[in-house]
C-alpha positions as CSV (number, residue, x, y, z in Angstrom):
1,X,210.3,155.9,298.3
2,X,206.9,156.8,296.8
3,X,203.5,155.2,296.7
4,X,201.9,155.4,293.3
5,X,198.1,155.9,292.6
6,X,197.8,152.2,291.6
7,X,198.8,151.1,295.2
8,X,202.2,150.0,294.4
9,X,205.4,151.3,296.2
10,X,208.7,152.2,294.5
11,X,212.1,152.7,296.2
12,X,215.6,153.6,295.3
13,X,219.0,154.3,297.1
14,X,220.8,152.4,299.7
15,X,219.7,148.8,300.3
16,X,222.3,147.1,302.4
17,X,219.6,145.8,304.8
18,X,216.7,145.2,302.4
19,X,215.1,148.7,303.0
20,X,214.0,149.0,299.3
21,X,212.0,145.8,299.7
22,X,212.8,144.3,296.4
23,X,214.0,140.9,297.9
24,X,217.7,141.9,297.6
25,X,220.3,144.0,299.4
26,X,221.6,145.5,296.1
27,X,221.7,149.3,296.1
28,X,219.5,150.9,293.4
29,X,220.1,154.2,291.7
30,X,216.7,154.0,289.9
31,X,213.2,153.2,291.2
32,X,212.4,149.5,291.9
33,X,209.0,148.1,292.9
34,X,208.6,146.8,296.5
35,X,207.9,143.2,296.0
36,X,204.4,141.8,296.6
37,X,203.0,144.9,298.0
38,X,199.8,146.3,296.6
39,X,196.8,148.2,297.9
40,X,199.0,150.9,299.6
41,X,197.2,154.1,300.3
42,X,198.5,157.0,297.9
43,X,198.2,159.8,300.5
44,X,200.5,161.8,302.7
45,X,201.8,159.7,305.7
46,X,201.1,156.3,304.2
47,X,204.6,155.5,303.5
48,X,207.7,156.2,305.6
49,X,211.5,155.6,305.3
50,X,213.6,155.4,308.5
51,X,217.2,155.0,309.1
52,X,217.4,151.5,307.6
53,X,213.8,150.3,307.4
54,X,210.5,151.2,305.7
55,X,206.8,151.3,306.4
56,X,203.6,151.5,304.4
57,X,199.8,151.5,305.2
58,X,197.4,149.5,303.0
59,X,193.9,150.4,302.3
60,X,192.7,147.8,304.8
61,X,194.4,149.7,307.6
62,X,197.2,147.2,308.1
63,X,200.9,148.2,308.2
64,X,203.8,146.4,306.3
65,X,207.4,146.9,307.0
66,X,210.7,145.7,305.6
67,X,214.5,146.3,306.1
68,X,216.6,146.3,309.3
69,X,214.9,144.8,312.3
70,X,217.7,144.6,315.0
71,X,215.7,146.6,317.4
72,X,212.3,145.1,316.4
73,X,211.4,148.2,314.2
74,X,209.4,145.9,311.8
75,X,207.0,145.0,314.4
76,X,206.7,141.5,313.4
77,X,207.6,140.0,316.7
78,X,211.2,139.2,315.7
79,X,214.5,140.9,315.2
80,X,215.0,139.3,311.8
81,X,216.0,141.6,308.9
82,X,213.5,141.3,305.9
83,X,214.3,142.1,302.3
84,X,210.5,142.1,301.5
85,X,207.4,143.4,303.3
86,X,205.9,141.7,306.4
87,X,202.8,142.6,308.4
88,X,203.2,144.5,311.5
89,X,201.7,142.3,314.3
90,X,198.2,143.1,315.6
91,X,197.9,146.6,314.1
92,X,194.7,147.5,312.3
93,X,192.8,150.7,311.7
94,X,195.9,152.7,310.8
95,X,195.9,155.9,308.7
96,X,199.5,157.1,308.9
97,X,203.0,155.9,309.9
98,X,206.3,157.5,310.6
99,X,209.8,156.0,310.9
100,X,212.7,157.1,313.0
101,X,216.3,155.8,312.8
102,X,215.4,152.5,314.5
103,X,211.8,152.9,315.7
104,X,208.3,153.1,314.1
105,X,205.1,154.9,314.8
106,X,201.5,154.4,313.7
107,X,198.6,156.6,314.0
108,X,195.1,154.8,314.3
109,X,191.7,156.1,313.2
110,X,190.7,156.4,316.9
111,X,193.4,159.1,317.5
112,X,195.8,156.9,319.4
113,X,199.5,156.4,318.5
114,X,201.4,153.1,318.7
115,X,205.2,152.6,318.8
116,X,207.7,149.8,318.4
117,X,211.5,149.2,317.9
118,X,214.2,151.0,319.7
119,X,213.2,153.0,322.9
120,X,216.6,153.5,324.5
121,X,216.1,157.2,324.3
122,X,212.4,157.1,325.4
123,X,211.1,157.3,321.9
124,X,208.5,154.7,322.4
125,X,206.7,157.1,324.7
126,X,205.8,154.2,327.2
127,X,207.4,155.8,330.3
128,X,210.6,153.7,330.1
129,X,213.9,153.5,328.2
130,X,213.1,150.1,326.4
131,X,216.0,148.9,324.3
132,X,213.8,146.7,321.9
133,X,210.1,146.2,321.4
134,X,209.2,143.8,318.6
135,X,205.5,144.5,318.5
136,X,203.4,147.7,318.7
137,X,202.4,149.2,322.1
138,X,200.3,152.3,322.7
139,X,202.1,155.6,323.6
140,X,201.1,156.5,327.1
141,X,198.3,158.9,327.8
142,X,198.2,160.2,324.2
143,X,194.7,160.6,322.5
144,X,192.9,162.6,319.9
145,X,196.0,162.7,317.7
146,X,195.7,164.0,314.0
147,X,199.3,164.0,312.8
148,X,202.6,162.3,313.8
149,X,206.3,162.6,313.0
150,X,209.4,160.7,313.9
151,X,212.9,162.1,314.2
152,X,216.2,160.0,314.8
153,X,215.2,159.4,318.3
154,X,212.3,161.6,319.1
155,X,208.7,161.8,318.2
156,X,206.0,164.4,317.8
157,X,202.1,164.4,317.7
158,X,199.7,167.2,316.8
159,X,196.4,166.7,318.7
160,X,193.0,167.9,317.2
161,X,193.1,171.1,319.4
162,X,196.2,172.3,317.6
163,X,198.6,171.6,320.4
164,X,201.8,169.4,320.1
165,X,203.2,166.6,322.2
166,X,206.7,165.4,322.1
167,X,208.9,162.7,323.6
168,X,212.2,160.9,323.4
169,X,215.7,162.3,323.0
170,X,216.1,166.1,323.9
171,X,219.7,166.9,324.0
172,X,219.3,169.8,321.7
173,X,215.8,170.9,322.9
174,X,214.0,169.0,320.1
175,X,211.1,168.3,322.4
176,X,210.4,172.1,322.6
177,X,209.5,172.0,326.4
178,X,212.1,174.5,327.5
179,X,214.6,171.9,328.7
180,X,217.1,169.4,327.3
181,X,215.7,166.6,329.6
182,X,215.0,163.3,327.9
183,X,211.3,162.4,328.1
184,X,210.0,158.8,328.2
185,X,206.4,159.9,327.9
186,X,204.8,162.8,325.9
187,X,205.1,166.4,327.2
188,X,203.5,169.6,325.6
189,X,205.6,171.8,323.4
190,X,205.8,175.0,325.4
191,X,203.6,177.9,324.2
192,X,202.6,176.3,321.0
193,X,199.0,176.3,319.7
194,X,197.3,176.8,316.4
195,X,199.2,174.0,314.6
196,X,197.5,172.7,311.6
197,X,196.1,169.3,311.7
198,X,196.4,168.5,308.0
199,X,198.9,165.9,306.8
200,X,202.5,167.3,306.8
201,X,201.8,169.7,309.6
202,X,204.7,168.5,311.8
203,X,208.2,167.1,311.0
204,X,211.1,165.8,313.0
205,X,214.8,165.8,311.9
206,X,217.9,164.4,313.7
207,X,217.9,167.1,316.4
208,X,215.3,169.6,315.5
209,X,211.5,169.9,315.0
210,X,209.2,172.0,312.6
211,X,205.5,172.7,312.6
212,X,203.1,174.6,310.3
213,X,200.4,176.7,311.8
214,X,196.9,177.4,310.6
215,X,197.8,181.0,310.0
216,X,200.3,179.9,307.3
217,X,203.4,180.5,309.4
218,X,206.0,177.9,310.6
219,X,207.8,177.5,313.8
220,X,210.9,175.4,314.7
221,X,212.8,174.3,317.7
222,X,215.8,172.2,318.7
223,X,219.4,172.0,317.3
224,X,220.4,174.8,314.9
225,X,224.1,174.3,314.0
226,X,223.3,174.4,310.4
227,X,220.6,177.0,310.4
228,X,217.9,174.4,310.3
229,X,215.5,176.5,312.5
230,X,215.3,179.1,309.7
231,X,215.4,182.1,312.0
232,X,218.6,183.7,310.7
233,X,220.9,182.2,313.4
234,X,222.8,179.0,314.2
235,X,221.7,179.1,318.0
236,X,219.6,176.0,319.3
237,X,216.4,176.8,320.8
238,X,214.5,174.7,323.5
239,X,211.1,176.3,322.7
240,X,209.5,177.2,319.4
241,X,210.8,180.1,317.3
242,X,209.3,181.7,314.2
243,X,210.8,180.7,310.8
244,X,211.7,183.9,309.2
245,X,209.6,185.4,306.4
246,X,207.6,182.2,305.7
247,X,204.0,182.5,304.9
248,X,201.2,180.6,303.3
249,X,202.8,177.3,304.5
250,X,200.8,174.1,303.6
251,X,203.2,171.5,304.9
252,X,206.6,171.0,306.3
253,X,209.3,168.4,306.3
254,X,212.8,167.9,307.6
255,X,215.9,166.1,306.6
256,X,218.8,165.3,309.0
257,X,219.9,168.9,309.3
258,X,217.8,170.8,306.8
259,X,214.2,171.9,306.5
260,X,211.5,172.1,303.7
261,X,208.2,173.8,303.4
262,X,205.5,173.7,300.7
263,X,203.6,176.9,300.1
264,X,199.9,177.0,299.3
265,X,200.9,178.1,295.7
266,X,202.9,174.9,295.2
267,X,206.3,176.6,295.6
268,X,209.0,174.9,297.9
269,X,211.3,176.7,300.4
270,X,214.3,175.2,301.9
271,X,217.0,176.1,304.5
272,X,219.7,174.7,306.8
273,X,222.4,172.2,305.9
274,X,223.5,172.5,302.3
275,X,226.6,170.5,302.3
276,X,225.4,168.3,299.4
277,X,223.0,170.8,297.7
278,X,220.0,169.6,299.6
279,X,218.6,173.2,299.9
280,X,218.1,173.2,296.2
281,X,219.4,176.7,295.5
282,X,221.9,175.4,292.8
283,X,224.8,175.7,295.2
284,X,226.5,173.1,297.3
285,X,228.4,173.7,300.6
286,X,227.8,175.6,303.9
287,X,224.4,176.3,305.3
288,X,221.4,178.6,304.8
289,X,219.8,180.2,307.9
290,X,216.6,181.5,306.5
291,X,214.1,180.1,303.9
292,X,215.0,180.1,300.2
293,X,212.4,179.5,297.6
294,X,213.7,177.1,294.9
295,X,213.0,176.6,291.2
296,X,210.1,174.1,291.7
297,X,206.5,174.7,291.2
298,X,203.2,172.8,291.5
299,X,204.5,170.8,294.6
300,X,202.0,169.0,296.8
301,X,204.4,167.4,299.1
302,X,208.1,167.1,300.3
303,X,210.3,164.7,302.1
304,X,213.9,165.0,303.4
305,X,216.7,162.4,303.9
306,X,220.1,162.7,305.5
307,X,221.5,164.7,302.6
308,X,218.8,165.0,300.0
309,X,215.3,166.3,299.4
310,X,212.3,165.0,297.5
311,X,209.2,166.7,296.2
312,X,206.0,165.4,294.5
313,X,204.2,167.6,292.1
314,X,200.5,167.7,291.3
315,X,201.0,165.6,288.2
316,X,202.5,162.8,290.3
317,X,205.9,163.4,289.1
318,X,208.7,163.1,291.7
319,X,211.7,165.5,291.8
320,X,214.8,165.0,293.9
321,X,218.1,167.1,294.7
322,X,221.1,167.0,297.0
323,X,223.6,164.2,297.7
324,X,223.5,161.1,295.7
325,X,226.3,158.8,297.0
326,X,224.0,155.9,297.4
327,X,221.8,156.6,294.4
328,X,219.0,158.2,296.5
329,X,218.2,160.8,293.8
330,X,216.8,157.9,291.8
331,X,218.1,159.3,288.5
332,X,220.2,156.3,287.5
333,X,223.5,157.9,288.7
334,X,225.6,158.4,291.8
335,X,226.1,162.2,291.0
336,X,224.7,164.8,293.3
337,X,222.8,167.8,292.1
338,X,222.0,171.1,293.7
339,X,218.8,171.8,291.7
340,X,215.6,169.7,291.5
341,X,215.4,167.2,288.5
342,X,212.7,164.6,287.8
343,X,213.1,161.0,288.7
344,X,212.7,159.0,285.5
345,X,209.6,157.0,285.1
346,X,207.5,159.0,287.6
347,X,204.5,158.8,287.5
């Protein structure tokens, strides 16, 4: 999914529950426009794709959502699936959104974070394990936030002082507090400071987390079975560890079991699960335990899915690589590819 400079949003791939927002449930191997949605902010964090739903921030600070809604993740006060955008109830002044498997987050301009959808693993941050919330509620005790991220069932927030808070599922240590204890309210990531407050500074995968620091390095914590922490091992860590040999990092992202970073010079590094070529090194299979710089330049941002990766270049073109079983590479085919290629029609 991508927001264009003209304020429209385009999406492609799996669409069984209307998550592409084109009014249908037809899978699309090429980009289609999200129906009736204009004025969307063309900036990092303004659109988000979850497990089966999507979110977008308009220039008026409202949030719009579409797709699966079985846990209230669309935030419209119902549990009705929507194949086109609906407004999230009572939410204004929003600057960024994030989407997990079945929950949603919004960051407001006042530095507060709001959550809705499934909270059965504490990912709503309200101090409880709430199965379903159909409208936004404020995350407990969390203020002065600059950046947010949502994983499968955990959430992250960078405060303006460069520290990180985390909540939700923690079975692999993805909250970074030195334990594997589920947390229903935000806790501080252990020993971590100096995290960037720029968009893209934090990312959450299925069972791991990633952060870019102001000194250009990156750290990671949580599950590591596929090498997604990037420290040369496959050992999980309940506290942050340095990503090996990575410098000049401007932004980070995660897929389900792989990780991505954009360097200040526009190059992209990737590591972790490479079962479908999502690391982008031209190979497919196995995993990569340390960062690999791939053959893409002039990147300004990256995103990761379950088995694919996406990069936006400075000229607004979009490149994808990895698995393509549901058309998620957007190239008109269902054939995977281990090296980046441009999505036709972008920009």
